[in-house]
LOKEZA-474249 format. One record per residue: residue in three letters; x, y, z of N, C-alpha, C, CB in turn. Coordinates in steps of 0.2 Angstrom, whole numbers, padded with zeros to 4 digits, always signed. Glycine has a CB too. Example, Ala and Ser with C-alpha at 12.3 -4.5 7.8 and 13.67 -1.06 7.14 Angstrom:
% residues 2
ALA+0066-0028+0039+0062-0022+0039+0066-0016+0039+0057-0022+0045SER+0064-0011+0035+0068-0005+0036+0064+0000+0039+0070-0003+0029
This chain:
% residues 319
UNK+0069-0022-0155+0071-0027-0159+0065-0033-0158+0077-0028-0157UNK+0066-0038-0163+0062-0044-0163+0063-0049-0160+0061-0045-0168UNK+0060-0054-0156+0063-0061-0153+0058-0065-0152+0067-0061-0145UNK+0056-0071-0153+0052-0076-0152+0045-0073-0154+0054-0079-0145UNK+0046-0069-0159+0039-0066-0162+0036-0061-0159+0035-0071-0161UNK+0040-0058-0154+0038-0051-0150+0042-0045-0151+0037-0051-0143UNK+0039-0038-0151+0045-0035-0151+0045-0032-0143+0045-0028-0158UNK+0052-0029-0142+0053-0027-0135+0058-0022-0135+0055-0032-0131UNK+0060-0017-0133+0065-0012-0133+0071-0015-0127+0061-0003-0131UNK+0076-0015-0128+0083-0017-0124+0082-0024-0122+0084-0013-0116UNK+0086-0027-0124+0089-0035-0121+0097-0036-0120+0087-0040-0128UNK+0097-0037-0115+0103-0040-0111+0104-0046-0112+0102-0040-0104UNK+0112-0046-0109+0114-0054-0108+0111-0057-0106+0119-0056-0106UNK+0110-0065-0108+0106-0070-0104+0110-0071-0096+0106-0078-0110UNK+0104-0069-0092+0107-0072-0085+0103-0076-0080+0111-0066-0080UNK+0104-0081-0080+0101-0086-0077+0099-0087-0070+0103-0090-0078UNK+0093-0083-0066+0091-0084-0060+0094-0092-0057+0084-0082-0061UNK+0096-0089-0052+0096-0097-0047+0089-0100-0045+0100-0095-0038UNK+0089-0106-0046+0083-0108-0043+0079-0106-0035+0085-0114-0043UNK+0074-0107-0036+0071-0105-0026+0069-0112-0024+0062-0097-0024UNK+0068-0112-0018+0064-0117-0014+0058-0119-0017+0063-0115-0007UNK+0056-0126-0016+0049-0130-0020+0046-0124-0016+0046-0139-0018UNK+0037-0125-0018+0033-0122-0016+0032-0125-0010+0029-0121-0019UNK+0028-0123-0004+0026-0126+0001+0021-0124+0002+0030-0124+0006UNK+0014-0130+0006+0011-0127+0008+0009-0131+0017+0006-0125+0002UNK+0004-0127+0021+0003-0129+0027-0004-0131+0025+0004-0125+0032UNK-0004-0138+0032-0014-0139+0031-0018-0135+0035-0016-0148+0033UNK-0016-0131+0040-0020-0126+0042-0017-0118+0041-0022-0127+0049UNK-0024-0115+0043-0023-0107+0040-0018-0105+0045-0030-0101+0039UNK-0014-0102+0043-0009-0096+0047-0011-0091+0052-0005-0091+0041UNK-0008-0090+0056-0013-0084+0061-0012-0077+0057-0010-0083+0072UNK-0017-0073+0059-0018-0069+0055-0011-0063+0055-0025-0066+0055UNK-0010-0059+0050-0004-0055+0052-0006-0050+0060-0001-0050+0044UNK+0001-0047+0061-0001-0042+0065-0004-0036+0065+0002-0041+0067UNK-0007-0032+0068-0010-0026+0067-0004-0020+0064-0013-0025+0075UNK-0004-0018+0059+0000-0012+0056+0001-0015+0049+0007-0010+0060UNK+0001-0022+0048+0004-0025+0040+0010-0026+0037+0002-0023+0036UNK+0015-0023+0041+0021-0021+0041+0024-0030+0035+0024-0019+0050UNK+0030-0026+0033+0032-0032+0031+0034-0039+0034+0035-0031+0027UNK+0036-0037+0040+0038-0040+0047+0033-0046+0047+0038-0035+0054UNK+0026-0044+0047+0022-0048+0047+0018-0052+0043+0020-0047+0050UNK+0022-0051+0037+0021-0055+0032+0019-0065+0032+0028-0054+0030UNK+0014-0067+0033+0015-0075+0033+0021-0078+0028+0007-0079+0032UNK+0021-0085+0029+0026-0086+0024+0023-0093+0023+0035-0085+0027UNK+0018-0097+0025+0016-0103+0023+0007-0101+0018+0016-0108+0030UNK+0006-0107+0013+0000-0107+0010-0006-0112+0013+0001-0109+0004UNK-0010-0107+0016-0016-0115+0018-0018-0119+0013-0026-0114+0022UNK-0020-0124+0013-0024-0129+0009-0031-0127+0009-0023-0138+0011UNK-0034-0125+0003-0039-0125+0004-0043-0127-0004-0040-0118+0006UNK-0047-0131-0003-0048-0138-0008-0057-0136-0013-0049-0146-0001UNK-0056-0136-0017-0061-0135-0023-0066-0140-0021-0058-0136-0032UNK-0074-0138-0020-0077-0142-0018-0084-0139-0017-0075-0144-0013UNK-0088-0142-0013-0096-0138-0011-0095-0133-0008-0101-0142-0005UNK-0098-0128-0008-0100-0121-0004-0105-0123-0001-0101-0115-0008UNK-0104-0121+0008-0108-0121+0013-0109-0116+0014-0107-0125+0017UNK-0106-0109+0014-0106-0104+0017-0114-0099+0015-0098-0100+0015UNK-0115-0095+0017-0119-0091+0014-0121-0088+0007-0118-0088+0017UNK-0126-0086+0004-0126-0086-0003-0132-0079-0003-0128-0095-0007UNK-0129-0077-0010-0133-0070-0013-0140-0072-0015-0129-0067-0019UNK-0145-0066-0015-0150-0071-0019-0150-0071-0025-0158-0069-0018UNK-0144-0069-0029-0143-0073-0036-0140-0080-0036-0139-0070-0041UNK-0139-0082-0029-0135-0090-0030-0128-0089-0029-0135-0094-0036UNK-0125-0084-0029-0118-0084-0030-0115-0085-0022-0115-0077-0034UNK-0111-0090-0021-0108-0087-0013-0105-0082-0012-0103-0091-0009UNK-0108-0080-0004-0107-0073-0003-0099-0072-0001-0112-0071+0003UNK-0096-0068-0005-0087-0066-0003-0084-0060-0003-0082-0068-0008UNK-0092-0056-0004-0090-0048-0004-0088-0046+0005-0097-0043-0008UNK-0082-0041+0002-0079-0039+0008-0073-0036+0005-0078-0046+0014UNK-0069-0034+0011-0062-0031+0011-0056-0038+0011-0060-0026+0019UNK-0050-0039+0007-0046-0045+0005-0040-0042+0004-0049-0050-0001UNK-0035-0046+0006-0029-0043+0005-0023-0050+0005-0027-0037+0012UNK-0019-0050+0000-0014-0058+0001-0010-0056+0008-0008-0060-0006UNK-0009-0063+0010-0004-0062+0016+0002-0063+0015-0006-0067+0022UNK+0006-0065+0009+0013-0066+0009+0018-0062+0008+0013-0068+0005UNK+0017-0057+0004+0021-0049+0003+0017-0046-0003+0030-0050+0001UNK+0021-0040-0003+0019-0036-0009+0021-0037-0015+0020-0029-0009UNK+0021-0031-0020+0023-0032-0028+0031-0033-0028+0020-0025-0032UNK+0034-0031-0022+0043-0031-0025+0046-0037-0028+0048-0031-0018UNK+0046-0043-0027+0049-0048-0030+0042-0054-0031+0055-0049-0026UNK+0041-0057-0038+0038-0062-0038+0040-0068-0038+0035-0061-0042UNK+0046-0070-0038+0048-0078-0035+0051-0080-0029+0053-0080-0039UNK+0052-0073-0025+0056-0073-0021+0050-0068-0016+0064-0072-0022UNK+0044-0068-0014+0040-0063-0010+0044-0059-0006+0034-0066-0005UNK+0047-0062-0001+0049-0057+0006+0058-0055+0005+0049-0064+0015UNK+0060-0055-0002+0066-0055-0003+0066-0045-0003+0068-0060-0011UNK+0061-0042-0002+0061-0035-0004+0063-0033-0011+0065-0032+0000UNK+0062-0027-0011+0064-0023-0016+0070-0024-0020+0064-0018-0014UNK+0069-0026-0026+0076-0026-0030+0082-0020-0030+0073-0027-0038UNK+0087-0023-0027+0092-0017-0027+0092-0015-0020+0090-0010-0031UNK+0086-0016-0016+0086-0014-0010+0090-0018-0005+0080-0013-0007UNK+0089-0018+0002+0092-0021+0008+0092-0028+0007+0089-0020+0014UNK+0095-0033+0009+0094-0040+0009+0091-0043+0013+0098-0043+0008UNK+0087-0047+0011+0082-0049+0016+0086-0052+0024+0078-0056+0013UNK+0082-0051+0029+0085-0054+0035+0085-0060+0037+0081-0053+0040UNK+0080-0064+0034+0083-0071+0034+0082-0076+0030+0082-0073+0038UNK+0084-0081+0029+0088-0086+0023+0082-0087+0018+0090-0094+0026UNK+0084-0090+0013+0078-0091+0009+0074-0096+0013+0079-0092+0002UNK+0075-0102+0015+0072-0106+0017+0066-0105+0022+0076-0110+0019UNK+0068-0099+0027+0063-0097+0032+0058-0089+0029+0068-0094+0041UNK+0059-0089+0021+0055-0085+0020+0048-0088+0016+0059-0079+0017UNK+0043-0083+0013+0038-0087+0010+0039-0091+0004+0034-0082+0009UNK+0035-0096+0001+0037-0100-0005+0037-0095-0012+0031-0105-0006UNK+0040-0097-0016+0038-0092-0022+0030-0093-0023+0042-0094-0028UNK+0027-0087-0030+0022-0087-0030+0019-0093-0037+0021-0079-0030UNK+0025-0095-0040+0025-0098-0045+0025-0104-0041+0030-0096-0049UNK+0018-0110-0041+0018-0116-0037+0020-0121-0041+0011-0118-0034UNK+0021-0119-0049+0022-0125-0053+0025-0122-0061+0013-0130-0054UNK+0033-0123-0062+0036-0128-0059+0038-0127-0052+0040-0131-0063UNK+0041-0134-0050+0042-0134-0041+0047-0131-0041+0043-0141-0037UNK+0052-0127-0045+0057-0124-0043+0057-0118-0041+0059-0125-0046UNK+0050-0116-0043+0047-0108-0042+0048-0103-0046+0049-0106-0035UNK+0051-0104-0052+0054-0101-0058+0048-0101-0063+0060-0105-0059UNK+0048-0093-0065+0043-0094-0071+0048-0097-0078+0039-0085-0074UNK+0044-0101-0081+0047-0106-0085+0050-0102-0092+0040-0111-0087UNK+0053-0093-0092+0054-0090-0097+0058-0094-0104+0057-0085-0095UNK+0057-0091-0108+0063-0094-0114+0068-0090-0114+0060-0095-0122UNK+0074-0091-0115+0081-0088-0115+0080-0082-0117+0087-0090-0119UNK+0077-0080-0122+0077-0071-0124+0072-0067-0118+0073-0068-0133UNK+0065-0072-0117+0062-0067-0111+0066-0067-0105+0055-0070-0110UNK+0068-0071-0103+0073-0073-0095+0079-0066-0095+0078-0082-0096UNK+0082-0065-0102+0085-0060-0103+0083-0053-0100+0086-0060-0110UNK+0076-0053-0103+0074-0046-0104+0071-0046-0094+0066-0045-0112UNK+0070-0051-0094+0067-0051-0085+0072-0048-0082+0066-0059-0082UNK+0078-0052-0084+0085-0049-0079+0087-0043-0079+0092-0052-0081UNK+0087-0041-0086+0088-0033-0087+0083-0029-0081+0084-0032-0096UNK+0076-0029-0083+0072-0026-0079+0074-0026-0071+0066-0028-0081UNK+0076-0031-0070+0078-0033-0061+0082-0030-0060+0080-0040-0059UNK+0089-0029-0066+0094-0027-0063+0096-0018-0063+0099-0031-0067UNK+0091-0017-0067+0091-0009-0069+0084-0006-0066+0091-0008-0078UNK+0080-0010-0060+0073-0006-0057+0075-0001-0052+0068-0011-0053UNK+0082+0001-0049+0084+0006-0046+0088+0011-0048+0086+0004-0043UNK+0089+0009-0055+0091+0014-0061+0088+0014-0066+0096+0012-0064UNK+0083+0017-0068+0078+0017-0072+0080+0021-0079+0073+0019-0069UNK+0088+0021-0081+0090+0025-0088+0086+0024-0094+0097+0023-0089UNK+0081+0021-0095+0077+0019-0100+0071+0019-0100+0077+0013-0103UNK+0066+0020-0103+0059+0022-0101+0055+0014-0099+0056+0026-0108UNK+0059+0009-0102+0055+0003-0100+0058-0001-0093+0056-0002-0106UNK+0060+0001-0091+0064-0001-0084+0060+0003-0081+0073+0002-0083UNK+0055+0009-0080+0051+0011-0076+0045+0007-0073+0049+0015-0080UNK+0044+0005-0068+0037+0002-0065+0032+0006-0064+0038-0001-0058UNK+0027+0002-0071+0022+0003-0072+0019+0009-0065+0020-0002-0074UNK+0018+0004-0060+0014+0005-0055+0019+0015-0052+0016-0003-0049UNK+0024+0014-0053+0025+0021-0052+0023+0024-0056+0030+0023-0052UNK+0020+0025-0060+0018+0031-0067+0008+0029-0065+0024+0027-0079UNK+0006+0027-0059-0001+0026-0057-0006+0021-0062-0004+0034-0056UNK-0002+0018-0065-0004+0013-0069-0008+0007-0068+0000+0012-0072UNK-0013+0004-0069-0017+0000-0066-0011-0007-0064-0023-0001-0071UNK-0014-0010-0059-0009-0014-0058-0010-0022-0063-0008-0015-0050UNK-0014-0022-0065-0016-0029-0070-0018-0034-0067-0011-0031-0074UNK-0016-0040-0072-0019-0048-0069-0011-0051-0069-0026-0053-0075UNK-0009-0052-0065-0012-0054-0055-0011-0051-0052-0009-0058-0050UNK-0005-0044-0054+0000-0041-0050-0008-0037-0044+0006-0035-0055UNK-0013-0035-0047-0019-0030-0042-0018-0037-0036-0029-0029-0046UNK-0018-0041-0036-0020-0046-0029-0014-0045-0026-0020-0055-0030UNK-0008-0042-0026-0002-0042-0022+0000-0036-0020+0003-0045-0026UNK-0004-0030-0021-0002-0023-0018-0006-0023-0013-0003-0017-0022UNK-0008-0018-0013-0012-0016-0007-0019-0021-0005-0016-0008-0009UNK-0023-0020-0001-0029-0022+0000-0034-0020-0005-0030-0020+0007UNK-0038-0024-0006-0045-0022-0011-0052-0027-0009-0043-0025-0021UNK-0055-0023-0012-0063-0027-0012-0069-0029-0016-0067-0024-0010UNK-0070-0034-0014-0075-0039-0018-0081-0036-0019-0076-0046-0016UNK-0083-0035-0022-0094-0035-0021-0097-0036-0027-0100-0026-0018UNK-0103-0040-0027-0105-0046-0030-0112-0042-0031-0104-0054-0025UNK-0115-0042-0036-0120-0041-0042-0124-0046-0046-0117-0039-0045UNK-0130-0046-0047-0133-0052-0050-0129-0051-0057-0142-0052-0050UNK-0125-0055-0060-0121-0056-0065-0113-0054-0066-0125-0054-0071UNK-0113-0053-0060-0104-0051-0061-0100-0051-0055-0103-0043-0063UNK-0094-0051-0053-0091-0049-0049-0087-0043-0049-0088-0054-0047UNK-0087-0038-0045-0083-0032-0044-0076-0033-0040-0087-0025-0041UNK-0070-0030-0042-0065-0029-0040-0062-0022-0039-0062-0033-0042UNK-0063-0020-0032-0063-0014-0033-0054-0012-0030-0070-0010-0029UNK-0048-0011-0033-0040-0010-0031-0039-0003-0030-0034-0013-0037UNK-0034-0003-0027-0032+0006-0025-0029+0007-0032-0026+0009-0018UNK-0028+0004-0037-0025+0005-0044-0032+0004-0050-0018+0000-0044UNK-0036+0003-0048-0042+0003-0053-0046-0003-0052-0039+0003-0059UNK-0050-0005-0058-0056-0009-0056-0056-0014-0060-0063-0005-0056UNK-0059-0020-0058-0060-0025-0063-0066-0029-0063-0056-0028-0064UNK-0069-0029-0067-0076-0033-0068-0076-0040-0071-0080-0030-0072UNK-0078-0044-0067-0078-0054-0069-0084-0055-0072-0076-0061-0063UNK-0088-0055-0078-0094-0055-0081-0096-0063-0081-0093-0051-0089UNK-0102-0065-0076-0104-0072-0076-0111-0072-0081-0105-0074-0068UNK-0110-0069-0085-0117-0069-0089-0118-0073-0096-0118-0063-0090UNK-0111-0076-0096-0109-0081-0103-0108-0077-0109-0117-0087-0105UNK-0108-0070-0108-0106-0064-0117-0099-0067-0117-0105-0053-0116UNK-0097-0069-0121-0092-0069-0126-0086-0065-0123-0095-0065-0133UNK-0082-0067-0125-0075-0062-0124-0076-0057-0130-0067-0066-0125UNK-0073-0049-0127-0071-0044-0132-0067-0048-0138-0066-0038-0127UNK-0066-0044-0143-0064-0044-0149-0056-0044-0148-0067-0040-0153UNK-0052-0049-0150-0045-0050-0150-0042-0045-0150-0042-0054-0154UNK-0043-0039-0153-0040-0031-0155-0040-0029-0150-0043-0027-0160UNK-0044-0029-0146-0047-0025-0138-0042-0027-0134-0054-0028-0134UNK-0037-0023-0133-0033-0025-0125-0034-0020-0121-0025-0027-0125UNK-0032-0023-0115-0036-0018-0108-0031-0021-0102-0046-0021-0105UNK-0029-0015-0100-0025-0016-0095-0026-0023-0088-0026-0010-0092UNK-0033-0020-0086-0033-0028-0083-0038-0032-0086-0035-0028-0075UNK-0037-0033-0094-0040-0039-0095-0047-0038-0097-0038-0042-0091UNK-0051-0045-0100-0057-0046-0100-0059-0052-0097-0059-0045-0105UNK-0063-0053-0092-0064-0059-0089-0071-0061-0088-0062-0058-0082UNK-0072-0067-0092-0078-0070-0091-0077-0075-0085-0079-0074-0098UNK-0083-0076-0081-0081-0081-0075-0088-0085-0075-0078-0078-0066UNK-0088-0092-0070-0093-0092-0067-0090-0098-0062-0100-0093-0072UNK-0096-0100-0058-0095-0101-0049-0096-0109-0050-0102-0097-0043UNK-0089-0112-0049-0089-0121-0047-0091-0123-0039-0080-0125-0050UNK-0095-0123-0035-0096-0123-0029-0092-0120-0025-0096-0128-0027UNK-0086-0120-0021-0084-0115-0019-0079-0110-0021-0082-0116-0016UNK-0077-0112-0030-0073-0108-0032-0074-0105-0040-0068-0112-0031UNK-0074-0097-0038-0072-0094-0044-0071-0096-0050-0069-0091-0044UNK-0069-0098-0055-0068-0100-0063-0067-0094-0066-0072-0103-0067UNK-0062-0090-0068-0063-0083-0072-0056-0085-0079-0061-0076-0065UNK-0060-0084-0083-0056-0086-0092-0053-0077-0092-0064-0089-0101UNK-0047-0078-0094-0045-0071-0094-0041-0070-0101-0040-0069-0088UNK-0042-0065-0106-0039-0064-0112-0040-0056-0112-0042-0069-0118UNK-0037-0056-0118-0037-0047-0121-0033-0043-0116-0045-0044-0122UNK-0027-0046-0114-0022-0042-0110-0017-0038-0113-0018-0047-0106UNK-0015-0031-0111-0013-0028-0115-0005-0029-0113-0017-0019-0116UNK-0003-0032-0109+0002-0035-0106+0008-0030-0106+0004-0041-0109UNK+0007-0021-0104+0010-0016-0100+0011-0018-0094+0006-0010-0099UNK+0006-0021-0089+0008-0021-0081+0012-0029-0081+0000-0021-0075UNK+0017-0028-0077+0023-0032-0075+0020-0037-0068+0031-0026-0073UNK+0020-0042-0068+0020-0046-0063+0021-0043-0055+0024-0050-0064UNK+0026-0040-0054+0032-0037-0048+0038-0032-0049+0036-0043-0045UNK+0039-0031-0045+0047-0028-0048+0050-0031-0050+0051-0025-0044UNK+0049-0037-0050+0056-0040-0052+0056-0041-0058+0057-0045-0049UNK+0051-0040-0061+0053-0038-0070+0050-0046-0074+0065-0038-0070UNK+0046-0048-0070+0040-0054-0075+0037-0050-0080+0033-0058-0070UNK+0034-0055-0085+0030-0051-0089+0027-0056-0093+0035-0047-0093UNK+0023-0055-0097+0017-0059-0103+0018-0054-0108+0009-0060-0100UNK+0015-0058-0114+0015-0055-0121+0008-0055-0119+0018-0059-0128UNK+0004-0049-0124-0003-0048-0126-0008-0055-0128-0001-0043-0132UNK-0004-0060-0129-0006-0065-0130-0006-0068-0125-0003-0067-0135UNK-0006-0068-0119-0008-0072-0115-0015-0074-0112-0004-0070-0113UNK-0014-0080-0110-0020-0083-0107-0019-0087-0103-0025-0086-0111UNK-0025-0083-0097-0024-0086-0088-0031-0088-0086-0023-0079-0081UNK-0030-0094-0083-0037-0097-0081-0036-0096-0074-0038-0105-0083UNK-0040-0093-0071-0040-0091-0064-0045-0095-0058-0041-0084-0064UNK-0042-0099-0053-0048-0102-0049-0048-0098-0042-0047-0111-0048UNK-0051-0096-0039-0051-0090-0032-0057-0096-0029-0056-0078-0033UNK-0052-0101-0023-0054-0105-0022-0057-0104-0013-0049-0110-0024UNK-0062-0103-0011-0065-0099-0005-0065-0105-0001-0073-0096-0006UNK-0062-0103+0006-0064-0107+0010-0070-0107+0015-0060-0108+0012UNK-0074-0112+0017-0082-0111+0019-0082-0106+0023-0085-0116+0022UNK-0079-0105+0027-0079-0101+0034-0078-0094+0031-0072-0102+0041UNK-0079-0091+0024-0078-0088+0022-0072-0082+0025-0082-0087+0020UNK-0067-0083+0026-0061-0080+0029-0054-0080+0025-0059-0083+0035UNK-0054-0084+0019-0047-0085+0017-0050-0087+0009-0042-0090+0022UNK-0043-0087+0004-0045-0089-0002-0040-0090-0004-0050-0086-0007UNK-0039-0095-0009-0032-0097-0015-0033-0095-0021-0030-0105-0016UNK-0031-0090-0024-0029-0089-0031-0025-0092-0034-0028-0084-0032UNK-0027-0097-0039-0022-0103-0042-0023-0100-0050-0025-0114-0040UNK-0018-0098-0052-0019-0096-0062-0015-0099-0065-0017-0090-0064UNK-0018-0103-0069-0012-0106-0074-0011-0102-0080-0014-0114-0076UNK-0005-0101-0080-0003-0095-0085-0001-0099-0091+0003-0089-0081UNK-0003-0098-0098+0000-0099-0104+0002-0093-0109-0004-0105-0106UNK+0007-0094-0113+0010-0091-0116+0014-0094-0121+0011-0087-0114UNK+0014-0097-0128+0020-0097-0131+0025-0094-0134+0020-0099-0133UNK+0022-0087-0132+0028-0083-0136+0033-0081-0130+0025-0074-0141UNK+0031-0082-0123+0037-0080-0119+0039-0085-0115+0035-0074-0115UNK+0035-0090-0114+0036-0096-0108+0037-0102-0114+0029-0097-0101UNK+0042-0108-0110+0043-0114-0113+0038-0120-0111+0051-0115-0112UNK+0032-0117-0105+0028-0121-0106+0023-0116-0103+0029-0129-0103UNK+0015-0120-0100+0011-0116-0096+0014-0116-0088+0003-0118-0096UNK+0012-0113-0085+0014-0113-0077+0009-0109-0073+0022-0108-0077UNK+0009-0113-0066+0006-0110-0061+0007-0104-0055+0004-0114-0060UNK+0002-0102-0053+0004-0095-0050+0000-0097-0043+0001-0088-0053UNK+0000-0095-0037-0004-0097-0030-0003-0090-0027-0001-0105-0026UNK-0008-0088-0026-0007-0082-0022-0012-0084-0014-0010-0075-0026UNK-0012-0082-0010-0015-0083-0003-0019-0077-0001-0010-0084+0003UNK-0025-0076+0001-0029-0070+0004-0034-0072+0009-0032-0067-0001UNK-0033-0067+0013-0037-0067+0019-0043-0060+0020-0031-0069+0024UNK-0048-0061+0023-0054-0055+0025-0052-0052+0031-0061-0058+0026UNK-0051-0046+0029-0053-0040+0034-0060-0039+0035-0051-0034+0031UNK-0061-0038+0042-0069-0034+0044-0068-0030+0047-0075-0038+0047UNK-0073-0026+0050-0075-0021+0053-0072-0021+0061-0084-0022+0051UNK-0070-0028+0061-0067-0031+0068-0060-0028+0069-0067-0039+0067UNK-0055-0030+0064-0050-0027+0062-0049-0021+0062-0049-0029+0057UNK-0042-0017+0066-0042-0011+0064-0040-0010+0058-0039-0006+0069UNK-0041-0003+0057-0042-0002+0049-0032+0002+0049-0050+0007+0046UNK-0028+0000+0044-0022+0002+0043-0020+0004+0036-0018-0002+0046UNK-0015+0006+0036-0014+0008+0029-0011+0003+0022-0009+0014+0030UNK-0009-0004+0024-0008-0009+0018-0012-0012+0016-0004-0015+0019UNK-0015-0018+0023-0020-0023+0020-0027-0020+0019-0021-0030+0024UNK-0028-0016+0026-0034-0013+0026-0035-0007+0027-0036-0016+0031UNK-0035-0002+0021-0035+0004+0019-0043+0005+0019-0030+0005+0013UNK-0045+0005+0025-0051+0008+0025-0053+0012+0032-0057+0001+0024UNK-0059+0017+0034-0062+0021+0038-0067+0018+0040-0062+0028+0037UNK-0070+0018+0046-0076+0015+0049-0081+0020+0047-0076+0014+0057UNK-0087+0021+0044-0089+0026+0044-0095+0029+0050-0091+0024+0037UNK-0096+0032+0051-0099+0036+0055-0108+0035+0055-0096+0043+0054UNK-0109+0029+0057-0117+0028+0058-0121+0026+0065-0118+0022+0054UNK-0120+0031+0068-0123+0029+0077-0130+0026+0075-0125+0038+0082UNK-0128+0021+0081-0136+0015+0080-0135+0011+0074-0145+0021+0078UNK-0131+0012+0072-0130+0005+0065-0123+0001+0064-0131+0009+0058UNK-0125-0005+0062-0120-0010+0063-0112-0005+0059-0122-0020+0058UNK-0107-0007+0061-0101-0005+0059-0100-0005+0052-0096-0008+0063UNK-0098+0000+0049-0096-0001+0041-0089+0001+0039-0102+0004+0037UNK-0085-0003+0036-0078-0001+0033-0079+0002+0025-0073-0007+0032UNK-0076+0009+0024-0076+0012+0020-0070+0012+0017-0079+0018+0021UNK-0068+0009+0010-0060+0008+0008-0059+0018+0005-0057+0000+0001UNK-0053+0020+0007-0051+0025+0005-0050+0026-0001-0047+0027+0008UNK-0052+0033-0005-0050+0034-0010-0043+0036-0012-0054+0037-0011UNK-0041+0031-0017-0033+0033-0020-0034+0038-0025-0029+0027-0023UNK-0031+0043-0021-0029+0047-0028-0022+0049-0030-0032+0054-0027UNK-0020+0045-0037-0013+0046-0038-0012+0053-0042-0011+0040-0041UNK-0006+0056-0038-0002+0061-0042+0004+0062-0045-0002+0064-0039UNK+0006+0056-0045+0014+0053-0048+0014+0054-0054+0016+0044-0047UNK+0018+0055-0059+0021+0058-0066+0018+0054-0070+0030+0058-0067UNK+0013+0053-0073+0007+0049-0076+0010+0049-0086-0003+0054-0075UNK+0017+0050-0086+0021+0049-0092+0020+0044-0096+0026+0049-0092UNK+0023+0044-0102+0022+0038-0107+0027+0031-0104+0025+0040-0116UNK+0024+0025-0104+0028+0019-0103+0026+0014-0106+0027+0016-0097UNK+0022+0015-0113+0023+0009-0118+0026+0005-0120+0022+0010-0122UNK+0033+0007-0119+0039+0003-0119+0040-0003-0116+0044+0005-0117UNK+0036-0004-0110+0034-0010-0105+0031-0016-0111+0029-0007-0099UNK+0028-0015-0115+0022-0018-0117+0027-0023-0122+0015-0013-0121UNK+0025-0031-0122+0027-0035-0125+0022-0038-0129+0029-0039-0122UNK+0022-0036-0136+0016-0039-0140+0017-0042-0146+0011-0034-0142UNK+0013-0047-0146+0013-0054-0151+0014-0050-0159+0003-0058-0150UNK+0018-0053-0163+0019-0051-0170+0014-0054-0173+0026-0054-0172UNK+0010-0049-0176+0004-0051-0181+0005-0053-0186+0000-0046-0183
């Protein structure tokens, strides 16, 4: 079918999701998650980190040194707008909505992605059929070892940031992403990538990244939110000067799918060799280096799940 200038397989009747509580922030960073990283230890608030001057250590090329192991602090990819609600179709949350983490949608204030009606209907259909994937497009791409994409990779397991002259490298357990800092232009518009094409620069403590060339096959979470392959994302990675936290703040624009631009906010914290490696936030092992400082090395993720076709999840702009 064609709707709103895009092609998509399957369209359910429109069901409007109930609005969630408004985005909340706290002025001080919350305590780190308890060791083990289970969902019961996810944080419920987002620290306030302002863009400004960087006073922390720098690398020889002048970049703020933010290398290391990181993970989001709110929840995994189960639900985009109600992060601690659990998996669609799973057990109901143990706490009321007011006692759970805010939506990752920080604007609009209702915490909802401002979908056009036809797109909301598709998202609701994907949500309703997550546990009953009788159509190929109902299968979450992560279940078939696809890359997490932008921005979902930031809300799955922990990941590593490495920096080199001219670029920043993200090492996810679902693939890698390079942010080019050398001013080169974006790729040709007809080249679409799972992890998109990223061109960035530093403004004080904030890494600003312009993201295009998204193939739109990855969703934002298991709850089915999506964009088209015309989506444009401007990201800000706002790092605290002590190097222990950052907030990811992204403006997402896609007139094909949404009624207006909207903002996503994802808080993250650093993990170090002083933390105990565990299987969620900090998937690492301490290297055996007698007489040398401890070194945490990420485990290699080898996906052996069914890598069958999943092209029907793509939302492709009409050319």
